[in-house]
N, C-alpha and C positions, 0 to 999 in steps of 0.2 A: 149714831148707835144709842139704842137705850142702855143695853148693856155693854159696859166696856172692860174686856177682862184686864188682867194685871199683865205688866210690862217688868220683864227683870233683865238686867244688866250685870252679867259677873264682874266682878273685881279683875283687873289684867293680870293679877298675880296669882289667882285661884288655885292654878295647877301646883306651882312653888309652894304657897303655904300647906296645901294638904298634902304634898310629899314630904314636907317637914313636920308633918305629925299634926298640923294646925297650931303651930307654934307663931304663926303671924298673929293671932289676936290675943285679947285680954278676956275674952269670953270661952274659954275652953270647957264646954260643958256637953253634955251627952247627944246633942243636935250634931254637933261637930266632930265628936268621934265617930258617928254615923257616915258622916260626909268623907272621913279619913279613911275608913273601912271601905266606902264604895270606891275610893279612889284606889286602894289598894286590889279590890278584886277586878277593876276593868284595867289598870294599868301595868299589874304585875300579874295576875293570872288571865288576863286577857278574856274575860267574861263581857258579854254584852251589856250594855245598859240595863235594859230589861230584867236578866238576870242578876246582877249585881243588885238592882233594887228590891229583887224580892229576898235576895239574901240577907240584906240588913235589916228587914223587918222593920221599919221606921215606924214609932208610934205617933198617933193624935198630938200627945203633949209635946213631942220633939219636933213635929213638923209646923205647929204653932209657932216655935220659936227660931224658926229657922231663917227666914226672911224678916230682915232688917229695913226701915226705911231711911237710914242712916246713909249718908256717903260712905266711900270705903276710906277710911284713916288708915295709917300703919299700925294703929293701935287698937283698932277693932276686929269684928269678924262680919262685916257686912260684905254680902256679895259671896261669900265661900259655898254657895250650892252649885254642883255642877251644871252645866246649862242643858246637859243630855237629861236630867230627870227633874228639872227644875216644875214641869207641869205635874209631873207625880207628886213631889213634895207640896205644892200646892193642892193637889185635889185631896190629900192625906190631911191636910189643915182643915178642910170644910167640915167635917163630921167626924164623930166618936167612932162612928162605924162605918167608914169609908168604903164604897165600894172600888175593890180593886181594879175591876174592869174598866172603869171610867177615868180617862184622861181627859180633865179640862182645857179650856183653851188659855193659853199664856205665851205672849209675844216677847221675842227673844230680842233685846236692842243690842247695841255694841257694847263690847267690854268696856268696864269704866277705869281710867287712870287711879291707880291707888297715890292719894297726895292728903297732908295734913291740911290744906286748903280747899280739898274737895268739897263741891257744893251739890253735884247730881246724886240723887239716891241711888242705890241699885235695884230697890224694889217699890214699884209705883202700884200702889193697892188697886184692885178693881173699883169701878164706879158704878151706879146705876141713876140714870136720868129718865123720869116718868115722862111722858106725854101730856102738855098742857090740860087736856080734856079728858084725863083718865077715869075721873068719878063720873061725870057724863056718860061717857062709855061703858063704864060698870053696869050704869043703873038703866041704861038703854038696852043692853045686850038681853038675848034668850038664847045663850049658847046650850049644846046637848049635854044632859048629866055624863059626868066621867071626863070631859073634855078639860084643858087645862085653862080654857076661858071659864068654863062652868066653875073652876074650883074658885076663881079669882072673884067672880060673881057671888057665889056662896059666901067667901068670906068677907067682901065687903058690906053684903046683906045683913051678916053678924055684927060686923063692926057699927053698921047704922043703928042698930038695934042696944047698943050701948056695951057689946060684949068687947073684954079685954083682947088685946091682940093675940096674946097667946093661945086663951080660950078660943079664940074664933080660929085660929091657924090649927089648934089640935082638934077642933071639931071638922074642919075640911079634910084633914088627914090626906093632903096633895102626895101623890106619889112622886117619886124620884124622876120618872119619864116624863110627869107631866111639868116639875119644876124645871127640867132642862128645856121642855119647850117654851116656857115661859120666860124664859132667860134670851130674850129676841136679840141678836147683834146687829141685825139687818134694820136701818131707820126707816127704808121705805116700807115694810112690812105694814098692812092696816093694822095688825094687833100689835104692833113693838109699842112697848113701854106703857103695858095696862097694870103691871104690879103695882099697888098702892105704896105711895113714898112722899116724904115729907122732909124737908131739911132741918126743921125743929124738933125733931125726935119724937115727935107723936103718932107717925106712921113708919115702923121700919120692918115691916115684914118682909120686904126685899132681901134682907140680911138671912131672914130664915129661910126663903126659896132658895138663895144661893147656896145654903148649907145644905138643905134637901136634895138639891141638883147632885151633890158629890157623896150622896149618902146609899147606904145599902138597903136600909129600910124606913122606917117611917118613926122619928125620934122629935116629939114636940119641943125638945131642949137644946135640938141642934140648931146653932145660930152662927154666923161668920160675922162677929163686929167689926174686924175691918173693912168692911165694904162702905165706901164713901156715897154717901147719899145727896145727888147733886139738884140743883133746882129744875123744874119742868122744861121742856122744850117743844 
């Protein structure tokens, strides 16, 4: 895969902790209160996960703090996002004005045992691996205007003309629909891995593409910082 979606494994005591009002962690803040409310809506009022999610109206700021890359210890709040809404929370964390109709891919792993010596993190951030010849491909392609391939060719042309990353990205104004198409998960696709990317942080536009994929509109400030950039394959 060029784009590798996040993996999430809830802690094995998440129901008990949320039933107790989130008291099992030392980070009882607003995002955790959202999760406690959600739990009450589904467990006590028997609302569907979708309806309960709409009721809690989780903010972008809360969503960005909900996932932790730490293992679940008895003294932290890692892994307390209920698995039924994990993808919704991830989608809300992508952009300031997230598209409520878009549910991004998120893989659910097994529940992780809570232990003071736990080593496995509950949240494994998404990753992006460009193809080894992405520069040559973008410089030789002649795609139609308005396509996601055309957007990337235009972006890379501006970058080669010494435009800054954000300036070039803003000029392209890629639509959310095109951003979703650009995040190809199928490694066998001939267009997989074409988003410009480098591990030395000189080319991080893949983080902007991922954020745009979850956005309702076009905001050049949207960027999903936790996306991991891997070497080309």
